[in-house]
C-alpha positions as CSV (number, residue, x, y, z in Angstrom):
1,M,-82.6,-32.6,-54.3
2,T,-82.2,-33.8,-50.7
3,T,-79.2,-35.9,-49.7
4,I,-79.0,-38.0,-46.5
5,L,-75.8,-39.5,-45.2
6,A,-76.3,-42.4,-42.8
7,S,-73.8,-44.5,-40.9
8,L,-74.7,-48.1,-40.3
9,E,-72.7,-50.8,-38.4
10,N,-70.6,-52.0,-41.4
11,L,-71.3,-49.4,-44.1
12,F,-72.2,-45.9,-45.0
13,L,-75.2,-44.9,-47.0
14,V,-75.8,-41.9,-49.3
15,I,-79.6,-41.5,-49.9
16,E,-80.6,-39.0,-52.5
17,S,-84.1,-37.9,-53.5
18,T,-84.7,-38.0,-57.3
19,K,-87.9,-37.2,-59.3
20,H,-88.4,-41.1,-59.5
21,G,-88.0,-41.8,-55.8
22,W,-85.0,-42.5,-53.6
23,K,-81.5,-43.6,-54.7
24,V,-79.4,-45.4,-52.2
25,Q,-75.7,-45.9,-52.6
26,E,-73.4,-47.9,-50.3
27,H,-69.9,-46.8,-49.3
28,L,-67.2,-47.7,-47.0
29,K,-68.3,-51.4,-46.8
30,R,-66.9,-53.4,-43.9
31,Q,-65.1,-50.2,-42.6
32,K,-67.2,-50.0,-39.4
33,P,-68.2,-46.3,-39.4
34,S,-68.4,-44.9,-35.8
35,S,-68.8,-41.2,-36.2
36,L,-69.7,-38.5,-38.7
37,A,-69.2,-34.7,-38.9
38,F,-69.9,-32.1,-41.4
39,D,-68.0,-28.8,-42.2
40,P,-70.5,-26.0,-41.4
41,E,-68.9,-23.8,-44.0
42,H,-68.9,-26.5,-46.7
43,P,-72.0,-28.7,-46.4
44,E,-70.8,-31.0,-49.2
45,R,-67.8,-31.9,-47.0
46,A,-68.1,-34.6,-44.4
47,Y,-65.8,-36.8,-42.4
48,C,-66.4,-40.4,-41.3
49,G,-64.5,-42.0,-38.5
50,T,-64.2,-45.8,-38.4
51,F,-63.5,-48.3,-35.7
52,D,-60.0,-49.5,-36.7
53,N,-59.8,-48.2,-40.2
54,G,-59.0,-44.5,-40.0
55,L,-60.7,-41.4,-41.1
56,W,-62.4,-40.8,-44.4
57,K,-63.4,-37.5,-46.1
58,T,-65.8,-36.6,-48.9
59,D,-66.0,-33.2,-50.7
60,N,-69.0,-34.2,-52.8
61,N,-71.9,-35.2,-50.5
62,G,-70.6,-38.8,-50.0
63,Q,-70.3,-39.7,-53.7
64,T,-66.6,-40.5,-53.3
65,W,-64.5,-41.0,-50.1
66,E,-60.8,-40.6,-49.6
67,K,-58.8,-41.8,-46.6
68,T,-57.0,-39.1,-44.7
69,S,-53.5,-39.3,-43.4
70,L,-54.5,-40.0,-39.8
71,E,-53.0,-43.4,-39.3
72,V,-52.9,-44.5,-35.6
73,L,-52.2,-48.1,-34.9
74,A,-54.4,-49.9,-32.4
75,S,-56.8,-47.0,-32.1
76,S,-60.4,-46.4,-33.1
77,I,-62.1,-43.2,-34.0
78,M,-65.0,-42.6,-31.6
79,S,-66.0,-39.0,-32.2
80,L,-65.6,-36.2,-34.7
81,S,-66.3,-32.4,-34.6
82,V,-65.7,-29.5,-36.9
83,S,-65.4,-26.1,-35.4
84,P,-68.0,-23.7,-36.7
85,I,-65.7,-20.7,-36.2
86,E,-62.0,-21.7,-36.2
87,K,-60.7,-21.5,-39.7
88,G,-57.7,-23.5,-40.9
89,E,-55.8,-23.6,-44.2
90,H,-57.2,-23.6,-47.7
91,G,-60.8,-23.1,-46.6
92,F,-61.0,-25.9,-44.0
93,N,-62.5,-25.5,-40.6
94,K,-60.6,-27.0,-37.7
95,L,-61.3,-30.7,-37.3
96,F,-61.2,-32.6,-34.0
97,V,-61.0,-36.5,-33.8
98,G,-61.6,-38.3,-30.6
99,M,-59.9,-41.8,-30.2
100,E,-59.9,-44.9,-28.1
101,P,-57.8,-45.0,-26.1
102,S,-58.5,-41.4,-25.1
103,I,-56.5,-38.9,-27.3
104,I,-57.8,-36.1,-29.5
105,Y,-56.2,-35.1,-32.8
106,S,-56.8,-31.8,-34.6
107,S,-56.3,-30.8,-38.2
108,I,-56.4,-27.4,-39.8
109,D,-56.0,-28.6,-43.4
110,G,-58.7,-31.2,-43.9
111,G,-56.8,-34.1,-42.4
112,Q,-53.4,-33.8,-44.2
113,T,-51.5,-33.0,-41.1
114,W,-52.4,-33.6,-37.3
115,E,-51.7,-32.2,-33.9
116,K,-52.0,-34.6,-30.9
117,I,-53.9,-33.3,-27.9
118,D,-53.5,-35.5,-24.9
119,E,-52.7,-33.3,-21.9
120,F,-56.1,-34.3,-20.4
121,N,-54.7,-37.8,-19.7
122,K,-52.9,-36.1,-16.8
123,L,-56.1,-35.1,-15.0
124,P,-56.6,-36.5,-11.5
125,S,-59.7,-38.3,-12.6
126,H,-57.9,-40.3,-15.3
127,S,-57.3,-43.3,-13.1
128,T,-61.0,-43.8,-12.8
129,W,-61.9,-43.7,-16.5
130,S,-63.1,-47.1,-17.8
131,F,-65.4,-48.2,-20.6
132,P,-67.5,-51.1,-19.1
133,P,-67.7,-53.3,-22.2
134,R,-63.9,-53.0,-22.6
135,P,-62.8,-52.1,-19.0
136,S,-59.1,-51.9,-19.9
137,T,-59.8,-48.8,-22.0
138,H,-61.8,-45.5,-22.4
139,H,-62.3,-43.1,-25.2
140,V,-63.3,-39.6,-26.2
141,R,-67.0,-40.0,-26.9
142,W,-67.8,-36.5,-27.7
143,I,-65.9,-33.4,-28.7
144,E,-67.6,-29.9,-28.8
145,P,-65.8,-26.7,-29.8
146,D,-67.4,-23.6,-28.5
147,V,-69.5,-21.7,-31.1
148,N,-68.3,-18.3,-29.8
149,R,-64.7,-18.7,-28.5
150,K,-62.4,-20.8,-30.5
151,E,-60.1,-21.5,-27.6
152,Y,-62.9,-23.2,-25.6
153,L,-63.2,-27.0,-26.1
154,F,-65.3,-29.5,-24.3
155,A,-64.9,-33.3,-24.3
156,A,-66.7,-36.3,-22.7
157,I,-64.7,-39.4,-21.8
158,E,-66.6,-42.6,-21.8
159,A,-66.9,-43.4,-19.1
160,G,-65.7,-41.1,-16.4
161,A,-65.3,-37.5,-17.2
162,L,-66.6,-34.3,-18.7
163,I,-63.6,-32.1,-19.3
164,K,-63.0,-28.6,-20.7
165,S,-60.2,-26.5,-22.0
166,F,-60.1,-22.8,-22.3
167,D,-56.9,-22.6,-24.2
168,G,-57.5,-24.8,-27.3
169,G,-56.5,-28.0,-25.5
170,K,-53.2,-27.1,-24.0
171,T,-54.6,-27.5,-20.4
172,W,-57.7,-29.2,-19.2
173,I,-60.0,-29.0,-16.2
174,D,-62.3,-31.9,-14.8
């Protein structure tokens, strides 16, 4: 059986092949899904970030969703990434969440607890970051942990920067 997870503007779809055709289920209605990431060690586990309604997690290919503990007022989740090599607690791979305004959070326990990563906001280029449709803000549009070295982390700020860290996010370089 094939399962496809799809994020649309105001809902999330789980599409499954069956011997009678395709079965479509709607989830997270009116939650404004904005990003999706899978745990490479556990393909049935996925995370869905939303614009203004937090982070959701499934451990059963999208059949059910539970909201994680990441509650950040006046922030939207713009990007997600799960490290393919950095293991956390209880079988979870390290999860990264990129926000608007530009902050990164990481979790090693599937979203129960969080560490804030925001040292990159001290970079010299920070004053030039701006997202044209909402010029008073900017956001972490993409996060990419290195596939070979767990301390290497790359992020794209929309708009204005491609930044990197070689120490797990403690310090950053433009």
